[in-house]
MARKELO-606568 format. One line per 5 residues: their letters; for each residue x, y, z of N, C-alpha, C. Coordinates in pm, whole numbers. Each point is the difference from the previous one (the first is absolute). Layout:
residues N
a	X:Y:Z:X:Y:Z:X:Y:Z | ...
end
This chain:
residues 399
mgsss	1778:916:7178:-129:12:-2:-71:-133:-4 | 117:-116:29:-100:-129:35:91:-67:-153 | -14:-152:30:62:-33:-90:-113:-116:-111 | 87:-20:-109:-145:-24:-130:50:-159:25 | -118:-80:-60:44:-142:-9:-27:-22:-120
vqksa	-19:57:-107:-17:47:-150:44:107:-36 | 82:-5:-55:57:116:-67:-33:71:-171 | -61:129:50:-70:94:-108:56:82:-50 | 8:15:-130:92:88:-50:-119:124:-118 | 37:97:10:-31:131:-90:87:63:-46
lllcg	-70:26:-113:65:101:-128:-13:172:46 | 78:63:38:-8:152:-14:38:69:-129 | -101:90:-111:52:28:-52:-7:165:-12 | 128:-16:-82:36:186:72:48:63:-130 | 50:135:68:26:114:-171:31:141:89
dymea	55:64:-65:-8:122:27:-113:106:64 | 82:65:157:-201:97:20:-100:-82:15 | 42:-158:87:-72:-77:5:-38:32:202 | -94:28:23:-19:43:147:33:-40:85 | 72:53:97:137:-73:104:-59:-109:114
yetlv	-128:94:38:-86:-57:103:-59:-155:-20 | -81:39:-125:-60:-100:-61:83:-107:-70 | 105:-4:4:157:-105:-40:33:-57:154 | 20:101:55:116:-61:165:-124:-70:94 | -87:58:-22:-91:-57:120:-21:-169:-29
plyil	-86:-13:-108:-18:-161:-72:169:-103:4 | 108:100:-52:112:-101:5:42:-23:116 | 1:128:124:65:-69:111:-93:-94:105 | -68:45:4:-137:-95:14:4:-127:-20 | 31:-27:-107:-28:-131:-76:101:-75:41
qsfgv	140:72:19:110:-54:20:25:-51:123 | -41:70:86:-20:4:135:-33:-163:67 | -125:-21:-74:-80:-117:23:95:-159:-111 | 95:40:-59:12:-54:-62:-1:-65:-164 | -46:118:-17:-56:18:-132:88:29:-102
svhcv	10:-125:-108:115:49:-89:-69:94:-107 | 96:138:-1:-50:84:-128:97:14:-73 | -8:10:-80:88:84:-143:-39:80:-64 | 76:110:-12:-49:143:-27:48:21:-195 | -58:-10:-58:50:37:-133:-55:123:-53
spnrn	59:26:-84:-16:104:-142:63:-8:-133 | -113:35:-91:18:-61:-161:155:100:-12 | 52:-81:-80:154:-5:-129:76:90:155 | 11:-61:95:84:-15:133:-5:-111:37 | 198:-10:103:1:-159:37:23:-1:159
sgdrc	7:-77:86:24:-15:77:132:110:62 | -42:59:127:142:120:24:-57:129:-66 | -70:-9:-92:-34:176:-111:-95:45:154 | 0:117:0:-71:87:80:-156:83:-63 | -78:3:64:-139:84:-30:-42:103:67
vmaah	28:103:-37:-83:104:97:-101:-2:36 | -31:57:136:-101:-11:66:-67:184:39 | -131:-4:16:-23:130:51:-138:-9:112 | 20:120:54:-135:7:102:-117:65:-91 | -147:-49:47:-85:100:-100:-73:6:164
dftgl	-46:195:-31:-38:3:145:-65:135:-27 | -89:57:79:-87:144:-36:54:108:108 | 55:88:-70:68:113:52:-42:156:-5 | -128:-28:20:-104:137:16:-78:23:-189 | 92:-115:-75:-73:124:-151:-131:-168:-18
elyte	-90:79:-121:-83:-126:3:38:-115:-11 | 114:-35:-116:23:-156:31:156:-23:51 | 12:-127:-20:138:-78:60:126:83:-11 | 93:2:29:158:39:-2:61:-112:6 | 72:-14:-123:124:-70:-44:126:3:99
lvvdq	9:-48:59:195:32:69:72:-135:-29 | 113:16:-68:123:-85:-9:12:-86:112 | 35:-95:7:38:-34:204:154:-85:-38 | 7:-133:-57:62:-39:32:18:-156:-147 | 73:-67:17:-22:-121:-123:0:-114:119
ltlta	-46:-123:-107:-42:-116:46:74:-100:-131 | 89:-76:114:132:-87:-70:-130:-103:-67 | 18:-95:-137:-56:-77:-34:60:-155:36 | -50:-82:35:18:-125:34:-14:-98:-81 | -9:25:-127:42:-53:-130:-93:12:-84
sfddv	-12:-74:-169:63:22:-93:-170:13:-103 | -62:104:-55:-112:-17:-52:-25:-114:-75 | 118:5:-123:-16:-144:-114:20:-116:64 | 25:-34:149:-6:-135:63:-94:-24:40 | -145:59:25:-58:-19:102:-142:-76:-67
tpdny	-17:-142:35:-139:-54:4:-97:-19:103 | -101:69:-18:-112:43:52:-39:-142:43 | 1:-129:-69:-18:-109:85:72:-37:133 | 103:76:36:81:-42:86:-60:102:150 | -97:83:-46:-33:92:115:-124:-37:45
daiii	-47:35:129:-116:4:69:-93:121:-33 | 63:134:-27:-52:155:-5:39:87:-88 | -26:77:-70:77:98:-70:-54:126:101 | 83:153:23:4:83:52:-6:120:-81 | -50:61:14:61:115:-149:-58:151:96
pggrf	51:123:54:11:82:75:-48:89:-67 | -80:131:68:-32:92:-116:129:81:-40 | -1:133:-85:106:71:-43:-5:-27:-144 | 52:138:-86:13:-4:-161:33:-58:-27 | 135:-105:53:22:-138:-63:-121:-82:-92
teils	-79:-48:62:-111:-35:-97:-48:69:-95 | -13:104:-33:-81:58:-123:124:-67:-83 | 147:5:-25:71:13:-88:-2:-205:-27 | -5:-80:170:-22:-142:-34:-111:-54:-76 | -113:87:53:-122:-16:-62:-35:-54:-174
aderc	98:59:-32:38:85:-171:126:-118:-67 | 94:-122:116:75:-71:19:-109:-165:-41 | 51:-70:-144:-94:-114:-1:88:-85:95 | 111:15:3:22:-165:141:-56:26:138 | 19:172:26:-87:25:112:-117:-61:43
vdlva	-87:8:-120:-142:25:-17:-57:-158:-29 | 116:-56:-37:32:-147:17:6:-118:102 | 71:87:53:43:-66:124:-143:-9:114 | -60:151:-9:-103:9:111:-104:-102:-67 | -52:-35:-161:-125:-52:-43:59:-122:69
rfael	139:-75:-26:30:-116:25:-31:-85:190 | -15:146:44:20:-49:168:-177:-37:-4 | -105:121:-70:-144:5:-11:2:-140:-20 | 10:-37:-81:23:-141:-68:-9:-116:94 | 113:17:27:-1:-132:136:-70:28:61
kklif	-52:121:63:-63:-4:124:52:66:96 | 143:52:21:62:86:101:-27:67:13 | 49:39:126:-3:114:52:10:83:-39 | -74:157:-21:102:93:-79:-79:146:121 | 87:60:49:-31:103:74:27:121:-45
tschs	-71:114:-26:14:141:-33:24:107:73 | -32:98:-40:53:103:100:-50:148:-44 | -71:60:9:12:210:-88:-27:-34:-86 | 56:1:-121:47:27:-134:70:-148:-64 | 21:-94:63:33:-100:-67:-103:-105:-49
qvmlm	-132:44:-2:-92:-88:-45:-47:0:-142 | 116:106:-25:-17:24:-167:84:-132:-61 | 58:-101:93:82:-83:-35:-133:-151:-48 | -70:48:66:-154:-89:48:-56:20:-150 | -32:132:-11:-77:47:-173:96:-40:-108
aagal	126:-21:-5:97:-13:-129:-33:-155:3 | -1:-76:83:6:-123:-24:-125:-102:9 | -112:86:23:-136:-50:-25:-51:-44:143 | 52:23:121:-28:-102:117:-91:71:83 | -60:98:-48:-171:32:42:-69:-29:-93
aggvk	-67:-14:-133:-54:-33:-88:-143:-94:118 | -78:0:-31:-133:-68:76:-40:33:139 | 22:114:2:-30:100:154:76:-15:85 | 120:-27:36:74:-52:88:3:156:125 | -7:-8:99:-53:100:16:151:56:123
ctafe	19:134:-52:126:40:13:12:127:74 | 133:62:46:-17:139:38:156:51:-2 | 5:114:-2:103:74:-22:4:176:29 | 119:58:-49:-70:117:36:-48:64:-90 | -110:102:49:-123:26:-79:5:20:-152
smktl	125:70:-38:0:39:-135:-31:-124:-132 | 47:-133:88:-8:-110:-72:-145:-43:-9 | -113:86:101:-140:-100:-8:-47:-42:-177 | 3:130:-92:-47:-39:-95:81:-123:-123 | 110:43:67:107:-133:-111:-32:-121:38
iefsg	-2:18:88:-2:-182:116:-208:-60:-40 | -89:66:-7:-152:6:-71:32:25:-145 | 106:70:-86:-14:-70:-141:80:-121:-33 | 56:-68:81:96:-102:-7:-89:-140:17 | -125:9:88:-60:-108:-22:-36:25:169
gewwq	96:44:55:1:-27:165:-104:115:81 | -73:-44:128:-60:35:110:58:132:114 | -53:115:-34:43:104:93:-12:-71:134 | 92:28:112:-10:-4:123:60:88:104 | -90:46:56:49:119:86:-42:-36:163
qpgiq	90:32:81:-47:-85:165:-90:162:-7 | -158:-63:93:-88:99:38:10:95:49 | -26:128:48:-13:90:93:106:100:31 | 80:6:-119:165:0:9:-35:173:-69 | 66:81:78:35:168:-40:114:6:-94
smfei	104:-72:122:144:64:-52:88:-129:-59 | 88:-14:-98:88:-101:4:75:-66:136 | -8:106:44:39:-66:140:-47:-67:72 | -100:-4:16:-118:-89:70:6:-93:-60 | 29:-74:-105:-4:-126:-63:102:-110:66
tdcvk	-129:-85:68:108:-142:47:12:-78:-88 | -126:-57:-69:-9:-71:-83:49:-64:-108 | 36:-119:-71:-24:-11:-95:-72:-113:-68 | -7:-68:-114:-91:-58:-52:100:-159:-94 | -91:-100:31:69:-95:-85:-124:-77:-79
dgnvv	14:-60:-110:-67:-78:-80:68:-87:-56 | -7:-141:-8:43:-100:2:188:33:23 | 68:4:-102:144:-28:11:67:166:-11 | -109:68:3:2:216:-5:2:-20:134 | 95:106:55:-3:123:133:48:114:-75
stvgw	-67:97:24:-20:149:-96:-33:55:153 | 132:126:33:-7:115:67:27:117:-30 | -76:115:80:12:113:-47:124:76:34 | 128:-41:82:111:76:22:38:-70:109 | 90:94:34:108:-67:143:-101:20:129
ptlgh	-82:103:-24:-104:-15:140:-37:-129:41 | -52:-80:-92:-75:-106:38:118:-132:18 | 144:50:-19:59:-136:-3:-31:-136:151 | -20:107:83:-12:-90:120:-88:-119:18 | -140:46:-72:-43:-147:-67:12:-5:-108
gvrvl	50:67:-65:15:-95:-181:128:-72:93 | 92:-1:76:109:-94:-18:-65:-154:75 | -94:41:95:-79:-120:70:-46:-90:-102 | -81:89:-107:-52:-105:-98:65:-73:-58 | 131:67:-63:91:-50:-32:60:-131:43
leslg	39:6:100:97:-126:84:-157:-124:33 | -128:92:8:-108:-170:19:-15:-23:-149 | 35:63:-94:-70:-63:-146:154:-91:-50 | 110:26:62:100:-71:-29:-2:-158:115 | -105:-11:112:0:-82:76:55:26:135
gqvss	26:115:25:55:15:107:-172:27:153 | 92:-67:140:-76:16:66:28:50:117 | -56:150:31:86:92:94:-110:-66:112 | 116:-21:122:-15:-28:127:39:51:106 | -39:41:149:67:88:112:34:-118:96
lkenq	124:33:128:-38:-78:96:-90:55:106 | -64:117:-26:-57:104:94:-180:-39:12 | -27:-9:80:-173:52:-31:-69:80:-46 | 34:141:60:-10:81:-48:88:73:-88 | -31:111:-116:68:60:-98:83:35:54
vsvlf	121:-37:-60:118:58:57:0:174:-101 | 60:66:107:7:175:-13:140:51:-10 | 3:75:-116:124:67:-19:2:175:-37 | 81:47:93:57:140:-2:110:76:-69 | -11:71:-59:115:52:-76:22:135:34
ligdy	166:16:58:24:133:17:50:59:-132 | -67:106:-37:33:95:-133:12:142:16 | 78:50:-106:-9:168:-12:24:29:-144 | 0:126:-27:71:29:-110:111:-44:-31 | 60:-85:-150:115:-22:-62:20:-99:38
vedyg	-151:-119:85:61:-142:13:23:-67:-168 | 78:-96:43:35:-62:-102:-124:-90:-123 | -23:19:-92:-134:-37:-63:12:-136:-11 | 74:-83:-28:-18:-145:4:11:-58:180 | 59:61:48:-46:-39:123:-129:-11:110
invpf	-33:106:-20:-139:17:-13:-129:-69:-27 | 24:15:-221:-130:-52:-43:30:-165:7 | 133:-69:6:-20:-125:-5:-32:-50:93 | 61:-41:129:-73:-69:130:-86:58:4 | -86:135:26:-110:49:47:-115:-72:-115
ralqa	-6:-25:-152:-94:-88:-94:46:-164:52 | 112:-15:12:12:-151:40:-93:-40:149 | 29:91:76:-63:-33:111:-148:-7:-32 | -62:65:-96:-135:6:-37:-44:-124:5 | 102:-28:-122:-26:-106:-83:-12:-135:99
lgckv	63:-17:66:-21:-85:159:-83:26:113 | -98:126:-37:-100:-17:48:-28:71:150 | 98:97:18:55:68:147:-26:119:-15 | -68:35:69:-44:140:53:103:76:-45 | 71:129:-69:93:79:-37:-15:99:68
davtp	63:128:2:-16:127:85:145:59:-44 | -15:140:-53:138:83:3:-27:142:33 | 69:-23:64:-33:185:125:129:60:-31 | -6:146:1:71:100:44:30:93:146 | 71:62:40:-34:41:92:-69:160:-12
nkkkg	11:87:-137:-56:96:-45:-87:56:-68 | -37:-173:-45:-92:9:-127:-138:-62:5 | -115:41:-15:-107:-102:-10:-86:-119:-61 | -84:-57:10:-44:-101:-60:-58:49:-133 | 42:-24:-105:37:60:-145:40:109:-46
emcat	80:-7:111:136:88:-109:99:-69:-41 | 78:62:-55:122:-61:-108:172:12:72 | 84:-87:-30:76:-21:57:110:1:-169 | 80:91:-65:114:-28:-93:94:-132:71 | -11:-74:-151:110:-109:39:138:-9:-118
lvydl	88:-39:32:118:-4:-81:64:-134:-21 | 46:-22:-143:56:-79:-18:120:-9:-81 | 67:-119:35:130:33:-11:65:-40:-123 | 82:59:-60:39:-108:-145:163:48:18 | 75:-99:19:123:-4:22:63:-18:-197
eearq	37:113:-50:27:29:-104:181:-27:-18 | -8:-21:-156:182:-26:-2:68:55:5 | 156:-4:128:88:54:37:-24:105:100 | -86:-69:35:-48:95:133:36:-54:127 | 46:50:154:25:-7:122:-173:-60:63
lpaek	-95:89:-53:-136:-2:99:-108:4:-130 | -84:-87:23:-85:76:-74:-89:121:-33 | -71:-22:-104:-49:153:4:-166:-17:34 | -22:115:83:-152:-22:62:-80:77:-85 | -115:-74:-19:-100:41:-137:-102:-7:76
rghnf	-138:92:-6:-140:25:47:-57:-170:-16 | -71:-25:46:-82:-133:-19:-132:31:-10 | -58:-100:24:-195:-1:36:5:123:108 | -141:47:30:-13:52:141:-133:-91:60 | 56:-37:107:-69:-93:133:-61:4:112
lvtac	-191:-17:-49:-78:32:102:12:1:109 | 5:62:143:2:-37:101:-135:8:53 | -35:-154:66:-89:-127:13:-75:62:103 | 81:79:162:-81:12:75:64:116:112 | -71:59:73:45:102:86:77:-103:104
wddvc	137:146:33:65:-38:60:-37:-39:212 | -102:127:13:-42:-30:129:-132:-62:37 | 9:-87:-152:-123:-163:42:93:-78:8 | 115:-25:-28:73:-117:14:18:-30:168 | -42:-157:25:0:-84:139:120:-113:-82
vddyd	132:2:79:60:-106:-7:-40:-123:28 | -127:-9:99:-63:-148:9:-79:-3:-77 | -17:35:-155:-58:-17:-97:79:-96:-81 | 164:-6:-17:87:-10:-110:59:-79:52 | 42:-105:-95:123:-152:29:154:29:-36
cvvvp	-6:161:-76:129:-13:-19:-17:161:-67 | 116:56:42:20:144:-97:134:-2:-72 | -38:43:-147:107:-28:-89:65:172:-34 | 124:-11:-13:63:144:-62:59:-47:-96 | -55:70:-73:116:14:-197:73:64:31
ggrsp	72:15:-129:146:59:-50:-45:146:-16 | 70:86:-64:39:92:-92:38:91:77 | -63:138:22:61:105:117:-69:4:81 | -159:-41:-3:-94:31:54:51:-15:143 | 65:-113:32:73:-54:156:36:158:87
ellvm	84:97:-83:32:119:45:-102:99:24 | -91:-29:-17:-92:109:11:-71:-71:184 | -26:-141:-30:-55:-82:104:86:-9:142 | 112:51:-32:122:-89:86:-33:187:134 | -14:60:-86:10:142:34:-128:95:73
npkav	-138:-124:-51:-89:25:122:-44:-72:94 | -4:82:113:-42:-115:150:-105:-70:4 | -103:31:-104:-69:-90:-11:4:-145:-53 | 59:43:-85:53:-196:-102:119:-85:92 | 58:110:61:115:-91:88:-75:-50:128
alvkk	-114:78:38:-66:-49:133:-95:-136:-46 | -45:-30:-124:-86:-88:-50:88:-112:-36 | 89:45:-64:80:-144:1:32:-50:116 | 53:94:92:8:-136:169:-97:-69:39 | -170:91:-15:-80:-104:61:21:-99:-47
fdekd	17:-10:-137:-21:-151:-58:120:-67:39 | 99:22:21:140:-75:113:-91:-31:122 | -44:78:59:-52:10:132:-95:-138:-14 | -89:-1:-127:-111:-118:10:57:-141:-81 | 106:32:-15:67:-127:-64:-2:-35:-137
kvfaa	-38:95:-57:-95:-31:-164:147:1:-71 | -63:-77:-141:84:14:-71:29:119:-78 | 175:21:-44:64:104:-62:53:-37:-89 | -15:114:-165:61:-28:-108:38:119:-49 | 125:1:-83:26:108:-47:118:-36:-137
igqgk	-44:103:-88:105:33:-133:91:84:-41 | 150:-44:-35:51:105:27:21:76:91 | -19:150:-47:11:93:107:-106:36:137 | -140:-100:-77:-36:-4:149:9:-54:113 | 150:-43:15:31:-49:127:80:109:96
lllaa	-29:130:-91:89:81:59:-139:42:87 | -134:-25:48:-87:56:53:36:-100:155 | 14:-163:-107:-20:-97:162:163:25:54 | 115:68:-72:82:9:100:-1:119:99 | -105:100:-24:-37:89:84:-38:-30:124
tgvlk	-84:-108:-9:-80:-71:143:115:-101:46 | 67:-56:-64:43:-120:113:-50:-99:-38 | -48:-44:-108:-61:-111:-69:59:-99:-24 | 161:98:-62:94:-113:-83:143:-36:121 | -41:75:70:81:-93:86:59:-121:48
gkrca	133:-86:-36:-2:-126:64:-88:-105:-127 | -37:61:-146:-32:-34:-93:42:-31:-124 | 7:-82:-41:32:-29:-155:-56:66:-124 | 50:109:-110:-83:29:-74:35:-4:-131 | -50:14:-114:52:28:-113:21:155:-37
sgkgm	89:-23:-33:28:206:1:117:8:-154 | -59:68:-111:95:56:-77:142:92:66 | 81:29:-95:160:73:57:-106:149:79 | -49:36:-56:-59:144:77:-25:-20:99 | -114:-108:60:-58:-32:144:87:-63:92
kvmvk	123:-42:-36:77:-66:67:59:48:170 | 38:153:-57:92:60:104:-146:20:68 | -106:16:7:-115:36:51:-41:-98:78 | -47:-85:-75:-4:-182:130:89:5:100 | 110:21:-33:132:-62:78:-8:90:151
vagge	-54:121:-73:24:108:161:-127:-18:58 | -94:-61:-35:-120:-1:56:-13:-199:71 | 93:-42:-6:23:-124:79:-16:-62:-73 | -36:-17:-129:-13:-155:-105:70:-43:-77 | -38:-44:-59:104:-94:-44:11:37:-153
avvsk	32:9:-89:-49:17:-185:107:-112:-33 | -169:-23:-63:86:-121:-118:-1:70:-171 | 114:2:-28:32:40:-179:-58:-83:-48 | -66:-8:-37:-75:-176:-93:-127:63:-84 | -3:-91:-128:-181:55:-38:-74:-139:76
gcvtd	-123:53:-18:-71:-58:32:-117:31:117 | -7:-91:104:-79:50:140:54:-68:128 | -26:64:111:98:-23:75:-148:-15:134 | -48:-109:63:-54:-8:77:78:-22:159 | -42:98:81:63:-40:161:-112:22:71
gklvt	-35:-91:55:-144:-13:83:-118:68:-32 | -49:106:35:-77:88:-78:13:62:-68 | 108:46:-41:82:110:-107:15:-64:-146 | -20:45:-123:-2:-28:-111:24:106:-76 | 114:0:-39:78:91:-88:23:-40:-148
aasas	46:115:-81:53:20:-159:64:102:33 | 168:-15:-95:65:102:-12:-24:90:-111 | -120:-34:-134:-47:55:-68:-133:-59:-41 | -75:113:-92:-78:-39:-139:-13:-109:-24 | 159:-15:-48:-15:-144:-87:28:-94:50
dlpaf	13:-16:110:-90:-146:83:-112:-37:51 | -119:93:-39:-125:1:31:-50:-148:-7 | 63:-108:-104:-70:-117:16:26:-84:112 | 127:0:38:44:-74:140:-52:110:110 | -45:123:-23:-44:42:119:-122:14:3
lsgls	-132:-66:-97:-89:-25:33:-34:-138:32 | 97:-87:8:-17:-127:4:47:-11:200 | 89:66:-26:58:37:198:-114:43:51 | -89:101:-43:-94:87:71:-154:-64:9 | -9:-77:-57:-123:-107:3:44:-141:41
salgv	119:-28:27:-27:-125:81:57:64:171 | 31:128:-17:-58:75:140:-106:1:50 | -70:25:-59:-183:33:1:-49:-121:17 | 50:-97:-29:-73:-131:-35:-89:-27:-133 | 49:73:-106:-94:-11:-78:57:-57:-164
svmf	-67:-55:-101:64:-63:-74:-52:-51:-171 | 22:-37:-70:-92:-34:-101:94:-141:-45 | -76:-121:-9:7:-86:-73:3:-49:-155 | 62:-78:-54:-39:-46:-113:-31:-157:-9
end
């Protein structure tokens, strides 16, 4: 998503049952911008793994925790020197309760505060700010609302976006000095924008008008494949919508996370977060968008059987728009003839489908761009995919 003249670095503080979305969205986006990110956890070394969880409301009064997959750590906790980083990112999740009682972790956060380095917190990880004394003196802070009284007891000033009836309506975050706090993953679009700008990033676009992107989804869309690029494009100032043929604006699509467990030929499918449909199908006009993105998962199977979805993709092709797909998202593009004569990144499972559609399957990691077609083989290639997609859309971040 643009080159960097100054190398920026961030530390991602991890632990078991950290919120997956709040971990991977900033991680993948920062990596796509050329920011170096080290993932660490106390008592663990580079190459060890931490379990991640999805937290969402599933009809009960409080959110449900679903174990999804694991994140591989990229550095050892004992080797961390705060002076070498520009920021520390602490996702939400139950792991922060344990870390807030670990003197080494508390001292680490306190050192970042002392050095006036950026501290990015989300949902429940503000408990680390409390433990480190970083809220003293009336620092404005937001969080999941159950944290309100504790933030005030810790000397912080509670902040909440006005006029909000539901957590899912919250789009804003708050920055006070070197502390950025968010209520959780619904606000990550704006939160990551603040994170980038706080690190010295400048967002720019080659277009005079706002870039607009449409995501085509359905039930069992791949969780990270929709959530990460959706929030990344929001952070870049793009207008972003997600639609599905048989659901209205405000309804939810279920997502899937693919977890490659040991000794398995294929990854296990696990329920992820629900994703909010942001526009009504009948209101979509191709002329209003610069690009259409089809994430992976199993939702492309629904879309390819729906004549309305196939017809919409063909209209994007007629208008010479940018196309992007991740994983099985290429199934819908294959059915519409978009892949004919094109090179596209493909995992082994999509190789035959791409070939019979007249395309050239490139089985490799990363992203493949051929003209106005941007593809990635899987969600693990999201940093490269975001970089390729932003280049195709003419948006970037420079440090």
